[in-house]
C-alpha positions as CSV (number, residue, x, y, z in Angstrom):
1,M,-41.6,-62.0,-4.5
2,G,-41.2,-61.8,-8.3
3,N,-38.7,-63.5,-10.4
4,M,-35.2,-62.4,-9.8
5,I,-33.3,-60.6,-12.6
6,N,-30.5,-62.6,-14.1
7,L,-27.8,-59.9,-13.7
8,K,-25.5,-61.4,-16.3
9,S,-28.2,-61.4,-19.0
10,F,-29.3,-57.9,-18.0
11,A,-25.7,-56.7,-18.3
12,T,-25.4,-58.3,-21.7
13,F,-28.6,-56.6,-22.8
14,L,-27.3,-53.2,-21.8
15,N,-24.0,-53.9,-23.6
16,E,-25.8,-54.9,-26.8
17,A,-28.0,-51.8,-26.7
18,T,-25.1,-49.3,-26.7
19,N,-24.4,-47.2,-29.7
20,L,-21.1,-45.9,-30.8
21,T,-21.2,-42.4,-29.3
22,P,-18.0,-40.3,-29.7
23,G,-17.1,-41.3,-26.2
24,E,-17.4,-45.0,-27.0
25,L,-15.6,-44.7,-30.3
26,K,-12.6,-43.2,-28.6
27,K,-12.1,-46.3,-26.5
28,S,-10.6,-49.7,-27.3
29,A,-12.6,-52.9,-27.5
30,T,-12.6,-54.7,-24.2
31,G,-13.9,-58.0,-25.5
32,G,-15.0,-59.8,-28.7
33,P,-12.8,-60.8,-31.7
34,N,-10.9,-57.5,-31.7
35,S,-10.3,-57.2,-28.0
36,G,-7.6,-54.6,-27.1
37,M,-7.8,-52.9,-30.5
38,S,-8.8,-49.2,-30.9
39,R,-12.4,-48.9,-32.0
40,L,-11.3,-46.3,-34.6
41,D,-8.9,-48.9,-36.1
42,I,-11.7,-51.5,-36.1
43,L,-14.0,-49.1,-37.9
44,A,-11.3,-48.2,-40.4
45,S,-10.8,-51.9,-41.1
46,I,-14.5,-52.6,-41.6
47,V,-14.9,-49.6,-43.8
48,K,-11.9,-50.6,-46.0
49,K,-13.2,-54.2,-46.4
50,R,-16.7,-52.8,-47.2
51,D,-18.1,-55.1,-44.5
52,P,-21.6,-54.3,-43.1
53,L,-21.8,-52.1,-39.9
54,E,-24.7,-52.9,-37.5
55,L,-27.2,-50.2,-36.8
56,M,-28.9,-49.4,-33.4
57,K,-32.3,-49.4,-35.1
58,G,-31.6,-52.9,-36.6
59,G,-30.1,-54.0,-39.9
60,T,-26.8,-53.1,-41.4
61,V,-25.2,-50.6,-43.7
62,V,-22.1,-50.6,-45.9
63,V,-20.2,-47.4,-46.4
64,S,-20.3,-46.2,-50.0
65,K,-17.4,-43.7,-50.1
66,T,-14.6,-45.4,-48.1
67,N,-12.0,-42.8,-48.8
68,E,-14.1,-40.0,-47.3
69,V,-14.8,-42.0,-44.2
70,S,-11.2,-42.9,-43.8
71,A,-10.4,-39.2,-43.8
72,A,-13.2,-38.5,-41.4
73,I,-11.8,-41.1,-39.0
74,D,-8.5,-39.3,-39.1
75,Q,-10.3,-36.0,-38.3
76,F,-12.1,-37.7,-35.4
77,R,-8.7,-38.4,-33.8
78,N,-8.3,-34.6,-33.7
79,D,-11.7,-33.3,-32.7
80,G,-13.5,-36.4,-31.3
81,K,-16.8,-35.4,-32.9
82,A,-19.3,-37.8,-34.5
83,F,-19.4,-37.6,-38.3
84,S,-21.8,-38.5,-41.0
85,F,-21.3,-40.9,-44.0
86,K,-23.3,-42.1,-46.9
87,G,-24.4,-45.8,-47.0
88,D,-24.7,-47.9,-50.1
89,D,-28.5,-47.5,-49.8
90,G,-28.1,-43.8,-50.5
91,K,-29.0,-42.7,-47.0
92,T,-26.9,-40.6,-44.7
93,Y,-25.9,-42.0,-41.3
94,S,-24.0,-40.7,-38.2
95,T,-21.4,-42.8,-36.4
96,S,-23.7,-42.4,-33.4
97,D,-26.3,-44.5,-35.3
98,L,-23.9,-47.5,-35.2
99,K,-24.3,-50.2,-32.7
100,K,-21.5,-51.3,-30.5
101,S,-21.6,-54.8,-31.9
102,A,-19.3,-57.7,-31.1
103,A,-16.7,-56.3,-33.6
104,F,-16.3,-53.3,-31.3
105,G,-16.3,-55.3,-28.1
106,G,-20.1,-55.0,-27.6
107,G,-22.9,-57.6,-27.4
108,S,-22.8,-61.2,-28.5
109,G,-24.1,-60.6,-32.0
110,A,-21.7,-61.0,-34.8
111,G,-20.3,-57.9,-36.5
112,G,-22.0,-58.6,-39.7
113,G,-19.6,-59.3,-42.5
114,T,-16.7,-58.7,-40.2
115,K,-17.5,-62.0,-38.4
116,Q,-18.0,-63.7,-41.7
117,T,-14.6,-62.4,-42.8
118,A,-13.0,-63.8,-39.7
119,I,-14.7,-67.2,-40.3
120,G,-13.6,-67.3,-43.9
121,E,-10.0,-66.5,-43.1
122,A,-9.9,-69.0,-40.2
123,A,-11.4,-71.6,-42.6
124,Q,-8.4,-71.0,-45.0
125,C,-6.0,-71.7,-42.1
126,L,-7.8,-75.0,-41.5
127,W,-7.9,-76.0,-45.2
128,I,-4.2,-75.3,-45.6
129,A,-3.3,-77.4,-42.5
130,A,-5.5,-80.3,-43.6
131,T,-4.2,-80.2,-47.2
132,L,-0.6,-80.3,-45.9
133,G,-1.5,-83.3,-43.7
134,E,-3.6,-85.2,-46.2
135,G,-1.9,-84.3,-49.5
136,Y,-2.7,-81.6,-52.1
137,D,-3.8,-84.2,-54.7
138,K,-7.0,-84.9,-52.8
139,P,-10.3,-83.5,-54.3
140,A,-12.4,-81.0,-52.4
141,D,-15.0,-83.6,-51.3
142,Y,-12.3,-85.6,-49.6
143,F,-12.1,-83.0,-46.9
144,T,-15.1,-83.9,-44.8
145,D,-15.9,-82.4,-41.5
146,K,-14.2,-85.4,-39.8
147,I,-11.0,-84.9,-41.8
148,L,-10.9,-81.1,-41.2
149,S,-11.5,-81.5,-37.5
150,K,-8.3,-83.4,-37.1
151,Y,-6.3,-80.3,-38.0
152,F,-8.0,-77.7,-35.9
153,K,-5.1,-78.0,-33.4
154,K,-2.7,-76.9,-36.1
155,I,-4.3,-73.5,-36.3
156,S,-4.9,-70.6,-33.9
157,V,-7.7,-68.3,-35.0
158,G,-8.8,-66.3,-32.0
159,K,-12.4,-66.9,-30.9
160,T,-13.6,-68.5,-34.2
161,S,-14.9,-72.0,-33.5
162,L,-14.5,-75.2,-35.5
163,N,-18.2,-75.4,-35.9
164,E,-18.3,-71.9,-37.5
165,I,-15.6,-72.9,-39.9
166,L,-17.3,-76.1,-40.9
167,E,-20.5,-74.2,-41.7
168,I,-19.1,-71.9,-44.4
169,D,-20.9,-72.1,-47.8
170,D,-19.8,-74.2,-50.7
171,G,-18.3,-71.2,-52.6
172,W,-15.9,-70.5,-49.8
173,K,-15.1,-74.2,-49.4
174,I,-14.1,-74.4,-53.0
175,S,-12.0,-71.2,-52.7
176,S,-10.3,-72.5,-49.5
177,H,-9.6,-75.9,-51.1
178,L,-8.1,-74.4,-54.3
179,T,-6.0,-71.9,-52.4
180,A,-4.7,-74.5,-50.0
181,Q,-4.0,-76.9,-52.8
182,F,-1.9,-74.2,-54.7
183,A,0.0,-73.1,-51.6
184,A,0.9,-76.7,-50.7
185,K,1.8,-77.8,-54.2
186,N,4.0,-74.8,-54.7
187,A,5.8,-75.2,-51.3
188,I,4.6,-71.8,-50.2
189,V,3.7,-73.5,-46.9
190,D,4.9,-76.7,-45.3
191,N,4.1,-79.2,-42.5
192,D,6.4,-77.4,-40.0
193,M,4.1,-74.4,-40.0
194,T,1.1,-73.4,-37.9
195,F,-1.5,-71.0,-39.2
196,H,-2.7,-67.9,-37.4
197,R,-5.5,-65.3,-37.5
198,D,-6.4,-62.8,-34.7
199,D,-4.4,-64.6,-32.0
200,D,-1.6,-63.7,-29.7
201,V,1.1,-64.5,-32.3
202,M,-0.5,-62.2,-35.0
203,K,-1.2,-59.5,-32.4
204,S,2.4,-59.6,-31.1
205,I,3.7,-59.0,-34.6
206,Y,1.6,-55.9,-35.0
207,S,2.5,-54.7,-31.6
208,A,6.2,-55.0,-32.3
209,K,5.6,-53.1,-35.6
210,N,4.1,-50.2,-33.7
211,I,7.1,-50.1,-31.4
212,A,9.4,-49.9,-34.4
213,F,7.6,-47.0,-35.8
214,K,7.5,-45.2,-32.5
215,N,11.2,-45.7,-32.1
216,N,11.7,-43.9,-35.4
217,D,9.3,-41.1,-34.3
218,F,7.1,-42.1,-37.2
219,K,3.3,-42.4,-37.1
220,P,2.7,-46.1,-37.2
221,L,1.1,-47.4,-40.4
222,M,-2.2,-49.2,-39.8
223,D,-1.7,-53.0,-39.6
224,D,-3.2,-53.7,-43.0
225,K,-1.2,-50.9,-44.7
226,W,2.0,-52.2,-43.2
227,N,1.2,-55.8,-44.1
228,P,-2.1,-56.7,-45.7
229,G,-1.7,-60.4,-44.6
230,D,-5.1,-61.8,-43.5
231,I,-3.4,-64.9,-42.0
232,W,0.2,-65.7,-41.0
233,A,2.0,-68.9,-41.6
234,V,4.6,-69.4,-38.8
235,E,7.2,-72.1,-38.6
236,S,7.6,-74.1,-35.4
237,G,10.3,-72.5,-33.2
238,F,9.7,-68.9,-34.2
239,T,9.5,-66.3,-31.4
240,I,8.7,-62.6,-31.5
241,N,12.1,-61.9,-30.1
242,E,13.6,-62.7,-33.5
243,L,12.2,-59.4,-34.8
244,D,14.4,-56.3,-34.1
245,S,11.9,-53.4,-33.4
246,S,14.6,-50.8,-32.7
247,T,13.9,-49.2,-36.1
248,V,11.4,-49.7,-38.9
249,E,14.1,-50.6,-41.3
250,S,15.6,-53.3,-39.0
251,F,12.1,-54.7,-38.3
252,N,11.2,-54.9,-41.9
253,D,14.6,-56.5,-42.7
254,D,13.8,-59.2,-40.2
255,I,10.3,-59.7,-41.6
256,L,11.8,-60.1,-45.1
257,D,14.6,-62.5,-43.9
258,L,12.0,-64.7,-42.2
259,H,9.7,-64.5,-45.2
260,L,12.5,-65.7,-47.6
261,Q,13.4,-68.5,-45.1
262,K,9.7,-69.5,-45.1
263,R,9.5,-69.1,-41.4
264,L,7.1,-66.2,-41.1
265,I,4.8,-65.4,-44.0
266,G,1.9,-62.9,-44.2
267,I,-0.7,-64.1,-46.6
268,S,-3.4,-61.9,-48.1
269,L,-6.4,-63.8,-49.3
270,K,-8.8,-63.3,-52.2
271,K,-11.8,-65.5,-53.1
272,V,-11.0,-67.8,-56.0
273,R,-13.3,-69.8,-58.2
274,K,-11.0,-71.7,-60.6
275,D,-7.3,-71.0,-60.8
276,V,-4.9,-69.5,-58.2
277,K,-1.8,-67.4,-58.6
278,V,0.7,-65.9,-56.1
279,V,1.9,-62.3,-56.1
280,E,4.9,-61.4,-53.9
281,K,5.1,-57.9,-52.5
282,N,8.0,-55.9,-50.9
283,V,10.5,-58.8,-51.2
284,E,13.4,-56.5,-51.7
285,R,15.0,-54.1,-49.2
286,P,14.2,-51.4,-49.7
287,P,10.9,-52.6,-51.2
288,D,10.7,-52.5,-55.0
289,T,8.1,-49.7,-55.0
290,Q,7.2,-47.6,-58.0
291,D,9.0,-44.3,-58.1
292,Y,7.2,-41.2,-59.4
293,K,8.3,-37.8,-60.6
294,F,6.6,-34.5,-59.6
295,L,5.6,-32.5,-62.7
296,S,3.6,-29.4,-61.5
297,G,1.1,-27.9,-59.1
298,H,-2.2,-26.3,-60.1
299,I,-4.6,-24.0,-58.3
300,K,-7.4,-24.5,-60.8
301,A,-8.9,-27.5,-62.5
302,L,-6.9,-29.0,-65.4
303,V,-9.7,-28.8,-67.9
304,R,-11.4,-25.4,-67.2
305,G,-12.2,-22.8,-64.6
306,E,-10.2,-20.3,-62.4
307,W,-8.6,-20.4,-59.0
308,Y,-11.7,-19.1,-57.4
309,T,-14.1,-21.6,-59.0
310,T,-12.8,-24.6,-57.1
311,K,-11.7,-25.3,-53.5
312,A,-9.5,-28.1,-54.7
313,N,-5.8,-27.9,-55.8
314,Y,-4.0,-30.4,-58.0
315,I,-0.6,-32.0,-58.5
316,T,0.4,-33.7,-61.7
317,F,3.1,-36.4,-61.8
318,D,4.3,-38.9,-64.3
319,G,1.5,-41.4,-64.0
320,G,-1.5,-39.3,-63.0
321,Q,-2.6,-36.6,-60.7
322,V,-3.3,-35.9,-57.0
323,D,-6.5,-34.1,-56.1
324,L,-6.2,-32.1,-52.8
325,R,-9.4,-31.1,-51.0
326,A,-11.0,-30.9,-47.6
327,N,-13.2,-33.8,-46.6
328,S,-16.0,-31.5,-45.3
329,A,-16.6,-28.0,-44.1
330,F,-13.5,-27.2,-42.0
331,G,-12.7,-30.9,-42.1
332,S,-9.1,-32.2,-42.5
333,H,-7.8,-32.4,-46.1
334,K,-7.2,-35.5,-48.1
335,S,-5.5,-36.5,-51.3
336,E,-7.1,-38.7,-54.0
337,I,-4.8,-40.4,-56.5
338,K,-5.9,-40.7,-60.1
339,G,-4.2,-42.0,-63.2
340,K,-3.2,-45.2,-65.1
341,G,0.3,-45.2,-63.6
342,A,-1.0,-45.0,-60.0
343,R,-2.8,-47.6,-57.9
344,G,-5.6,-45.3,-57.0
345,G,-6.8,-44.8,-53.4
346,G,-6.0,-41.8,-51.2
347,A,-4.1,-40.6,-48.2
348,S,-5.3,-38.5,-45.2
349,W,-3.8,-35.2,-44.0
350,G,-2.0,-37.1,-41.2
351,V,-0.2,-39.3,-43.8
352,M,0.7,-36.2,-45.8
353,Q,2.1,-34.5,-42.7
354,D,4.1,-37.6,-41.8
355,A,5.6,-37.9,-45.3
356,A,6.5,-34.2,-45.2
357,A,8.2,-34.5,-41.8
358,R,10.3,-37.4,-43.0
359,I,11.4,-36.0,-46.3
360,Y,11.5,-32.2,-45.7
361,G,12.3,-32.3,-42.0
362,K,11.2,-29.7,-39.4
363,S,12.0,-26.8,-41.6
364,K,8.9,-27.4,-43.8
365,Q,5.9,-28.9,-42.1
366,L,2.3,-29.1,-43.1
367,P,0.2,-27.2,-40.5
368,K,-2.4,-28.7,-38.2
369,N,-6.0,-28.4,-39.3
370,S,-6.7,-26.0,-36.4
371,V,-4.1,-23.6,-37.8
372,L,-5.6,-23.8,-41.2
373,K,-9.1,-22.9,-39.8
374,K,-7.6,-20.0,-37.9
375,E,-5.8,-18.6,-41.0
376,A,-8.9,-19.1,-43.1
377,T,-11.1,-17.2,-40.7
378,A,-8.6,-14.3,-40.6
379,I,-8.5,-14.1,-44.4
380,A,-12.3,-14.1,-44.5
381,K,-12.4,-11.2,-42.1
382,G,-10.0,-9.2,-44.3
383,D,-6.9,-9.3,-42.2
384,K,-4.3,-7.6,-44.4
385,K,-1.4,-9.8,-43.4
386,A,-3.4,-13.0,-43.8
387,V,-4.8,-11.9,-47.2
388,A,-1.3,-10.9,-48.4
389,K,0.1,-14.4,-47.5
390,F,-2.8,-16.1,-49.2
391,T,-2.4,-14.0,-52.3
392,K,1.4,-14.7,-52.4
393,M,0.7,-18.5,-52.3
394,L,-1.7,-18.1,-55.3
395,Q,0.7,-15.9,-57.2
396,V,3.3,-18.7,-57.5
397,Y,0.9,-20.1,-60.1
398,D,-0.7,-16.9,-61.5
399,R,1.2,-13.6,-61.2
400,S,-1.9,-11.7,-62.3
401,I,-3.6,-12.3,-59.0
402,S,-3.6,-9.3,-56.6
403,D,-4.8,-8.7,-53.0
404,A,-7.7,-6.7,-54.5
405,N,-8.6,-9.6,-56.8
406,V,-8.6,-12.0,-53.9
407,I,-10.8,-9.8,-51.7
408,K,-13.2,-9.2,-54.6
409,E,-13.7,-13.0,-55.3
410,L,-13.9,-13.9,-51.6
411,N,-16.5,-11.3,-51.0
412,K,-18.7,-13.0,-53.5
413,K,-18.7,-16.1,-51.4
414,K,-20.3,-14.2,-48.5
415,K,-21.0,-16.5,-45.4
416,D,-19.2,-19.5,-46.9
417,A,-16.0,-17.6,-47.4
418,A,-14.1,-19.0,-44.4
419,V,-15.0,-22.6,-45.3
420,W,-14.1,-22.0,-48.9
421,I,-10.7,-20.5,-48.0
422,H,-10.0,-23.3,-45.6
423,G,-10.5,-25.8,-48.4
424,K,-8.2,-23.9,-50.8
425,L,-5.6,-23.1,-48.2
426,G,-4.7,-26.7,-47.2
427,G,-3.9,-27.6,-50.8
428,L,-1.9,-24.5,-51.2
429,Y,0.3,-25.5,-48.3
430,V,0.9,-28.9,-50.0
431,L,1.7,-27.1,-53.3
432,D,4.1,-24.8,-51.4
433,L,5.8,-27.9,-50.1
434,V,6.5,-29.5,-53.5
435,Q,6.4,-26.7,-56.0
436,K,10.2,-26.4,-56.4
437,G,10.3,-30.0,-57.5
438,G,13.6,-31.9,-57.2
439,T,14.4,-35.1,-55.4
440,K,12.4,-34.3,-52.3
441,A,9.2,-33.5,-54.2
442,N,9.7,-36.8,-56.1
443,K,10.1,-38.7,-52.9
444,W,7.1,-37.1,-51.3
445,I,4.9,-37.9,-54.3
446,T,6.2,-41.5,-54.4
447,Q,5.5,-41.9,-50.7
448,L,2.0,-40.6,-51.1
449,V,1.1,-42.7,-54.2
450,N,2.6,-45.9,-52.9
451,Y,0.9,-45.4,-49.5
452,A,-2.4,-45.4,-51.3
453,G,-1.5,-48.7,-52.9
454,S,-0.4,-50.3,-49.6
455,S,3.2,-50.5,-50.9
456,T,5.1,-47.7,-49.1
457,S,8.8,-48.0,-48.2
458,D,7.6,-48.8,-44.7
459,S,5.5,-51.8,-45.8
460,S,6.8,-55.3,-45.2
461,A,7.0,-58.5,-47.2
462,Y,3.9,-60.5,-47.9
463,I,2.2,-62.6,-50.6
464,I,-1.3,-62.4,-52.2
465,L,-3.1,-65.6,-53.2
466,K,-5.8,-64.6,-55.7
467,E,-7.6,-65.6,-58.9
468,K,-5.3,-66.2,-61.8
């Protein structure tokens, strides 16, 4: 009789060899460092941080256009179809080319940079604990493996091991030391605190946040949009029951109160080389977000061209402009924020819909993408009622446009007409929403721009420790 198969090893092999098919991508991770988290949310986080994604054929790839992939992820939630993206190597990949790595609850291999990020953030927890215990006046080389090991019990960092932390490179050791030294010296943290990353405490905070958003009938912000804290400093005695999740406002009020009392602090980390500074965010209620004023809507490019030469639409506000366009053929629309006064970034159609529902109410909603596709197809086929509605939306910005003019220009687009109309139509609905201006338009623009900068009115208090 031949050698018996080790069933455990065989199962591990099968798990490691699985790719992220649409069916797999719809699920949550059942193991690994992100156990219990939606794989779509995991993918979104990896893409945003520009961490490497493992490929089935071997090697890794980093997404080159993060905003486009973020919009495609939102579209996947609606249609469940695999989508393509460009890698930083210039090649095009499908989500089905991705491996279900440890980051997604797959095999034992590390999730590329995602694992390294986890180790780096866990290392920061350990350096802070050790610096508080030993004194911030100690030089970096004082913190030997033996010294650091004494404080591992003061931190809770999921499945990241002490050995993994101790093996980080010298650049991250220097960054961890300088950041910990600054935080301790400036009393941002103290000895009554424990430090957390990807553990039950951190996950319970995000779970309670989701409950608060659902209680408001709001679409929950992603964890790092609500609070970009990579690690959390928690004072002894804190319990999750201290957070009132009955509404978003009450929840964020409690987060702020605990933050100011130095009992619960979300800390966003950046690699430092020499000097450190602290930046506080959302420390007032409501948060001290930048307010913006709607100026005008545009159906053609601001420099040159006509309404029929671009599928995009535009909004100008005091500080920049918003470009509105579909992510792909019949794909959901997205907004891209540009301008010196804005923080950059973008927002998906779902975010725009959510902001519209909050500010304008049920009387004025942005339609679902399926509705836009249906209308676009009807216009392309020459349906008189649909064409008249489309023309009327264009006429708000150019009274010279007629039904005949619309039909003439769309006929030139031939087979691509429906796709082109769909791209234009989504932005027109947004313009219709805000074109009258006023307080609501200003609030909508403000919500959109501040969302793109992770500083919406629904965001919570946190600090950033970064290079000075």
